[in-house]
C-alpha positions as CSV (number, residue, x, y, z in Angstrom):
1,M,-44.9,-39.7,10.2
2,S,-43.7,-37.4,12.9
3,T,-40.2,-37.1,14.4
4,V,-39.2,-35.6,17.7
5,S,-38.4,-32.2,16.2
6,G,-41.6,-32.1,14.2
7,M,-39.7,-32.2,10.9
8,R,-40.0,-34.8,8.2
9,P,-36.8,-36.8,7.5
10,R,-36.8,-35.8,3.9
11,S,-36.7,-32.0,4.8
12,A,-33.8,-32.6,7.2
13,L,-31.8,-34.4,4.5
14,V,-32.4,-31.5,2.0
15,E,-31.2,-29.0,4.6
16,L,-28.1,-31.1,5.4
17,V,-27.1,-31.4,1.7
18,T,-27.7,-27.6,1.3
19,G,-25.4,-26.9,4.3
20,F,-22.6,-29.1,2.8
21,V,-22.9,-27.4,-0.6
22,M,-22.7,-24.0,1.0
23,L,-19.7,-25.1,3.1
24,A,-17.9,-26.4,-0.1
25,A,-18.6,-23.1,-1.9
26,L,-17.1,-21.2,1.0
27,V,-14.0,-23.3,1.0
28,V,-13.6,-22.8,-2.8
29,L,-14.0,-19.0,-2.5
30,M,-11.4,-18.9,0.3
31,V,-8.9,-20.8,-1.8
32,V,-9.5,-18.5,-4.8
33,A,-9.1,-15.4,-2.6
34,M,-5.8,-16.6,-1.1
35,T,-4.2,-17.7,-4.3
36,G,-5.6,-14.9,-6.4
37,R,-3.0,-12.3,-5.2
38,H,0.1,-14.3,-6.1
39,H,2.0,-13.4,-9.2
40,A,4.3,-15.5,-11.3
41,V,8.0,-15.0,-10.5
42,G,8.9,-14.6,-14.2
43,D,6.4,-11.9,-15.1
44,G,9.1,-9.2,-15.5
45,Y,12.6,-8.0,-14.8
46,P,13.6,-7.0,-11.3
47,L,14.6,-3.5,-10.1
48,H,15.6,-2.2,-6.7
49,A,14.8,1.0,-4.9
50,V,15.7,2.4,-1.5
51,F,13.1,4.5,0.4
52,S,13.2,6.5,3.6
53,Q,9.8,5.0,4.5
54,A,7.7,2.3,3.0
55,D,4.6,2.5,5.2
56,G,1.7,0.4,3.9
57,L,3.7,-1.1,1.0
58,G,3.9,-4.9,1.0
59,V,4.9,-7.8,-1.1
60,G,2.4,-8.1,-3.9
61,S,1.7,-4.4,-4.0
62,D,1.3,-2.9,-7.5
63,V,3.9,-1.0,-9.5
64,K,2.2,1.4,-11.9
65,L,3.3,3.5,-14.8
66,A,0.8,6.2,-16.0
67,G,-1.9,4.5,-13.9
68,I,-1.4,1.1,-15.5
69,T,-0.1,-1.8,-13.5
70,V,3.3,-2.9,-15.0
71,G,4.7,-5.0,-12.1
72,H,4.6,-6.0,-8.5
73,V,6.6,-5.7,-5.3
74,T,8.5,-9.0,-4.8
75,A,10.6,-8.3,-1.6
76,E,11.1,-5.8,1.2
77,S,13.9,-5.5,3.7
78,V,15.7,-3.0,5.9
79,N,19.3,-1.9,5.3
80,P,21.0,-2.5,8.7
81,K,23.5,0.3,8.0
82,D,21.3,3.2,7.4
83,F,17.9,1.7,8.4
84,R,16.2,2.5,5.1
85,A,13.6,0.4,3.3
86,M,15.0,-1.7,0.4
87,V,12.3,-2.7,-2.0
88,T,12.6,-5.1,-5.0
89,F,9.9,-5.1,-7.6
90,T,9.3,-6.4,-11.1
91,V,8.5,-4.5,-14.3
92,R,7.0,-6.0,-17.4
93,P,9.7,-6.9,-20.1
94,D,8.0,-4.7,-22.7
95,V,8.5,-1.6,-20.4
96,S,12.0,0.1,-20.6
97,L,12.7,2.8,-18.1
98,P,15.4,5.5,-18.4
99,D,18.0,5.3,-15.6
100,D,17.0,8.6,-14.2
101,S,13.4,7.5,-13.6
102,A,11.8,8.0,-10.2
103,A,9.9,5.6,-7.9
104,I,7.3,7.1,-5.6
105,I,5.3,5.3,-3.0
106,T,1.7,6.7,-3.1
107,S,-1.8,5.5,-2.4
108,D,-5.0,4.9,-4.3
109,S,-7.0,7.1,-1.9
110,L,-7.0,8.3,1.7
111,L,-7.9,4.8,2.9
112,G,-6.6,2.9,-0.1
113,G,-3.6,0.6,-0.4
114,K,-0.1,1.8,-1.3
115,Y,1.7,1.2,-4.6
116,I,4.8,2.3,-6.4
117,A,4.2,4.9,-9.1
118,L,7.0,5.1,-11.7
119,S,7.8,8.4,-13.2
120,P,10.1,8.0,-16.3
121,G,13.1,10.3,-16.7
122,G,14.6,11.7,-19.9
123,S,17.9,9.8,-20.1
124,E,18.9,7.9,-23.2
125,T,20.4,5.1,-21.0
126,M,17.9,2.5,-19.8
127,L,17.8,0.6,-16.5
128,K,19.0,-2.9,-16.8
129,P,17.5,-5.9,-15.0
130,G,18.6,-5.9,-11.4
131,G,19.4,-2.1,-11.6
132,Q,18.7,0.3,-8.9
133,M,16.5,3.4,-9.1
134,I,18.3,6.3,-7.5
135,Q,15.5,8.9,-7.4
136,T,12.9,7.8,-4.8
137,Q,10.2,9.3,-2.6
138,G,9.0,7.3,0.4
139,S,5.4,7.1,1.6
140,I,3.7,10.1,3.2
141,S,1.9,9.1,6.5
142,L,-1.5,10.6,6.9
143,E,-1.1,10.5,10.6
144,E,2.1,12.5,10.5
145,L,0.5,15.1,8.3
146,L,-2.5,15.4,10.6
147,S,-0.3,15.7,13.7
148,K,1.9,18.4,12.1
149,F,-1.3,20.3,11.2
150,I,-2.8,20.0,14.6
151,F,0.5,21.1,16.3
152,S,0.9,24.0,14.0
153,V,-2.7,25.2,14.7
154,T,-2.3,24.9,18.4
155,D,1.1,26.6,18.3
156,S,-0.5,29.5,16.3
157,I,-3.3,29.8,18.8
158,Q,-0.9,29.8,21.7
159,K,1.3,32.5,20.1
160,S,-1.8,34.6,19.4
161,K,-2.9,34.4,23.0
162,T,0.5,35.3,24.2
163,Q,0.6,38.3,21.9
164,D,-2.9,39.4,23.0
165,Q,-1.8,39.2,26.7
166,K,1.3,41.3,26.0
167,A,-0.8,43.9,24.1
168,K,-3.2,44.2,27.0
169,G,-0.4,44.4,29.5
170,D,1.3,47.2,27.5
171,D,-1.9,49.3,27.6
172,L,-1.9,49.4,31.4
173,P,0.0,52.3,33.2
């Protein structure tokens, strides 16, 4: 029995079922990927920090202490008075931080995502839930560092050329 396309009807049915199975698997993977990054609201106590820059940091970013994830960023906003980044994050209930601890925005690698690294202080007084970390360091932009480096190199070259021209001009009678 031959069809117009030259395929047997049974083969077309197998391909159709295989296509639907693959489509269902793709939908399941997309749902898992989208819900996998959400964290429970009650997974720690909230803390606040104000940064000069929070480039690359987003809601859901990790909060790490000694390289171990102990919380997540839950909210970000901009202070309308001084235009600084206000970040709210959670820390696991079993982690107590001294009130002179520091929060530093850093990255996993040159191209990696940003996270908040906590550096514990030496105070005897601990931060309470809802407290604010005073010592902070905002993110460092790779683009800014590169542009500063390039401008400093070109400025040095320009100054060197100017000095060479002056030296050659001084030698002439």
